[in-house]
C-alpha positions as a Markdown table, in Angstrom:
| # | Residue | x | y | z |
|---|---|---|---|---|
| 1 | Met | 95.6 | 127.1 | 182.7 |
| 2 | Asn | 95.0 | 130.1 | 184.9 |
| 3 | Phe | 95.4 | 130.1 | 188.7 |
| 4 | Ala | 91.6 | 130.0 | 189.3 |
| 5 | Ser | 91.6 | 126.6 | 187.6 |
| 6 | Ser | 94.5 | 125.3 | 189.6 |
| 7 | Pro | 93.8 | 122.6 | 192.2 |
| 8 | Arg | 95.6 | 125.0 | 194.7 |
| 9 | Phe | 93.3 | 128.0 | 194.0 |
| 10 | Leu | 90.4 | 127.1 | 196.4 |
| 11 | Pro | 92.6 | 125.9 | 199.3 |
| 12 | Thr | 94.6 | 129.0 | 199.0 |
| 13 | Val | 91.5 | 131.2 | 199.2 |
| 14 | Leu | 90.3 | 129.2 | 202.1 |
| 15 | Trp | 93.6 | 129.7 | 203.9 |
| 16 | Ile | 93.5 | 133.4 | 203.3 |
| 17 | Asp | 89.9 | 133.4 | 204.7 |
| 18 | Ala | 91.0 | 131.4 | 207.8 |
| 19 | Ala | 94.0 | 133.7 | 208.4 |
| 20 | Ser | 92.1 | 136.9 | 208.0 |
| 21 | Ala | 89.3 | 135.7 | 210.2 |
| 22 | Ala | 91.7 | 134.6 | 213.0 |
| 23 | Ala | 93.6 | 137.9 | 212.8 |
| 24 | Ser | 90.4 | 140.0 | 212.9 |
| 25 | Gly | 88.9 | 137.9 | 215.6 |
| 26 | Gly | 92.1 | 138.2 | 217.7 |
| 27 | Leu | 92.2 | 142.0 | 217.3 |
| 28 | Gln | 88.5 | 142.3 | 218.1 |
| 29 | Val | 88.8 | 140.2 | 221.3 |
| 30 | Ala | 92.1 | 141.6 | 222.5 |
| 31 | Ala | 91.2 | 145.3 | 221.8 |
| 32 | Ala | 87.4 | 145.5 | 222.0 |
| 33 | Thr | 87.3 | 148.4 | 224.4 |
| 34 | Leu | 89.9 | 150.4 | 222.4 |
| 35 | Leu | 88.2 | 149.6 | 219.1 |
| 36 | Ala | 84.8 | 150.5 | 220.4 |
| 37 | Gly | 86.0 | 154.0 | 221.1 |
| 38 | Trp | 87.6 | 154.4 | 217.7 |
| 39 | Leu | 84.9 | 152.8 | 215.7 |
| 40 | Gly | 81.7 | 153.7 | 217.5 |
| 41 | Leu | 80.7 | 150.0 | 217.8 |
| 42 | Pro | 79.7 | 148.4 | 221.0 |
| 43 | Ala | 82.6 | 146.5 | 222.7 |
| 44 | Gly | 80.3 | 143.5 | 223.4 |
| 45 | Leu | 79.5 | 143.3 | 219.7 |
| 46 | Leu | 83.2 | 143.4 | 218.8 |
| 47 | Thr | 84.1 | 140.7 | 221.4 |
| 48 | Ala | 81.2 | 138.4 | 220.4 |
| 49 | Ser | 81.9 | 138.7 | 216.7 |
| 50 | Gly | 85.6 | 138.2 | 217.3 |
| 51 | Val | 84.9 | 134.9 | 219.1 |
| 52 | Ala | 82.6 | 133.9 | 216.2 |
| 53 | Leu | 85.5 | 134.7 | 213.8 |
| 54 | Phe | 87.7 | 132.1 | 215.6 |
| 55 | Ala | 85.1 | 129.4 | 214.9 |
| 56 | Phe | 84.8 | 130.6 | 211.3 |
| 57 | Ala | 88.6 | 130.5 | 211.0 |
| 58 | Ala | 88.7 | 126.9 | 212.3 |
| 59 | Leu | 86.1 | 125.9 | 209.7 |
| 60 | Ala | 87.9 | 127.6 | 206.9 |
| 61 | Ala | 91.2 | 126.0 | 207.9 |
| 62 | Trp | 89.5 | 122.6 | 208.2 |
| 63 | Ala | 88.1 | 123.0 | 204.7 |
| 64 | Ala | 91.4 | 124.2 | 203.3 |
| 65 | Arg | 93.2 | 121.1 | 204.6 |
| 66 | Gly | 90.6 | 118.7 | 203.1 |
| 67 | Arg | 91.7 | 116.4 | 200.4 |
| 68 | Pro | 89.4 | 116.5 | 198.7 |
| 69 | Val | 88.0 | 119.9 | 199.7 |
| 70 | Pro | 84.6 | 119.4 | 201.4 |
| 71 | Arg | 82.1 | 121.0 | 199.0 |
| 72 | Ala | 79.4 | 121.4 | 201.7 |
| 73 | Gly | 82.0 | 123.1 | 204.0 |
| 74 | Val | 82.8 | 125.7 | 201.3 |
| 75 | Tyr | 79.1 | 126.4 | 200.7 |
| 76 | Leu | 78.8 | 127.0 | 204.5 |
| 77 | Leu | 81.8 | 129.4 | 204.4 |
| 78 | Ile | 80.3 | 131.3 | 201.4 |
| 79 | Ala | 77.0 | 131.6 | 203.3 |
| 80 | Gly | 78.8 | 132.8 | 206.4 |
| 81 | Asn | 80.8 | 135.3 | 204.4 |
| 82 | Ala | 77.6 | 136.6 | 202.7 |
| 83 | Ala | 76.0 | 137.0 | 206.1 |
| 84 | Trp | 79.0 | 138.9 | 207.3 |
| 85 | Val | 78.8 | 141.3 | 204.4 |
| 86 | Phe | 75.1 | 141.9 | 205.0 |
| 87 | Gly | 75.7 | 142.4 | 208.7 |
| 88 | Cys | 78.4 | 145.0 | 208.0 |
| 89 | Leu | 76.1 | 146.8 | 205.6 |
| 90 | Glu | 73.2 | 146.7 | 208.1 |
| 91 | Leu | 75.4 | 148.2 | 210.7 |
| 92 | Leu | 76.7 | 150.8 | 208.3 |
| 93 | Phe | 73.2 | 152.0 | 207.4 |
| 94 | Thr | 71.6 | 151.6 | 210.8 |
| 95 | Gly | 74.5 | 152.1 | 213.2 |
| 96 | Ala | 74.0 | 155.4 | 215.0 |
| 97 | Gly | 77.1 | 156.6 | 216.6 |
| 98 | Leu | 79.6 | 155.1 | 214.1 |
| 99 | Thr | 82.7 | 157.2 | 213.7 |
| 100 | Leu | 84.1 | 157.8 | 210.2 |
| 101 | Leu | 86.7 | 155.2 | 211.0 |
| 102 | Gly | 83.9 | 152.8 | 212.0 |
| 103 | Gln | 82.2 | 153.4 | 208.7 |
| 104 | Ala | 85.4 | 152.7 | 206.8 |
| 105 | Phe | 86.0 | 149.6 | 208.9 |
| 106 | Leu | 82.7 | 148.2 | 208.0 |
| 107 | Val | 83.0 | 149.1 | 204.3 |
| 108 | Val | 86.5 | 147.5 | 204.1 |
| 109 | Gln | 85.3 | 144.4 | 205.8 |
| 110 | Ala | 82.3 | 144.0 | 203.6 |
| 111 | Leu | 84.4 | 144.5 | 200.4 |
| 112 | Phe | 87.2 | 142.1 | 201.5 |
| 113 | Val | 84.8 | 139.4 | 202.7 |
| 114 | Gly | 82.6 | 139.8 | 199.7 |
| 115 | Val | 85.7 | 139.3 | 197.4 |
| 116 | Leu | 86.6 | 136.1 | 199.4 |
| 117 | Ala | 83.1 | 134.7 | 199.0 |
| 118 | Glu | 83.2 | 135.4 | 195.3 |
| 119 | Leu | 86.6 | 133.7 | 195.0 |
| 120 | Gln | 85.3 | 130.7 | 196.9 |
| 121 | Trp | 82.4 | 130.6 | 194.5 |
| 122 | Ile | 84.7 | 130.7 | 191.5 |
| 123 | Gly | 86.8 | 128.0 | 193.1 |
| 124 | Leu | 83.7 | 125.8 | 193.5 |
| 125 | Arg | 82.7 | 126.2 | 189.9 |
| 126 | Arg | 86.1 | 125.7 | 188.4 |
| 127 | Ala | 87.4 | 122.8 | 190.4 |
| 128 | Pro | 87.2 | 119.4 | 188.8 |
| 129 | Ala | 84.4 | 117.1 | 190.1 |
| 130 | Ala | 87.1 | 114.7 | 191.4 |
| 131 | Ala | 88.3 | 117.4 | 193.8 |
| 132 | Trp | 85.1 | 117.2 | 195.9 |
| 133 | Ala | 84.1 | 115.2 | 199.0 |
């Protein structure tokens, strides 16, 4: 049995998603003005997306705690992660004024969040049917 087939795989991925969303949201809310200068992104966008990340983190933590894991909640998280990836890519390709650091910030976020979405999808496919609510 590999870790992706373990009953702990999906909850672990969900906890990582919750923690990273909360950390990123906290950083964006607490340092929006500073980050705006470094990244070339509007401070209002950083603040608003940071607040949205808190809600996302709460949903991911709720799903991670579920016994069984709520399948619909995981689908919602995957959709949210996909939307985040597309939003990052849209900003990357249309965001005039982005600094080089801002471009790297968006690429790293898109890659990291895309990997989380893929791992969540793998967890959905490999979990036994009895593990779902």
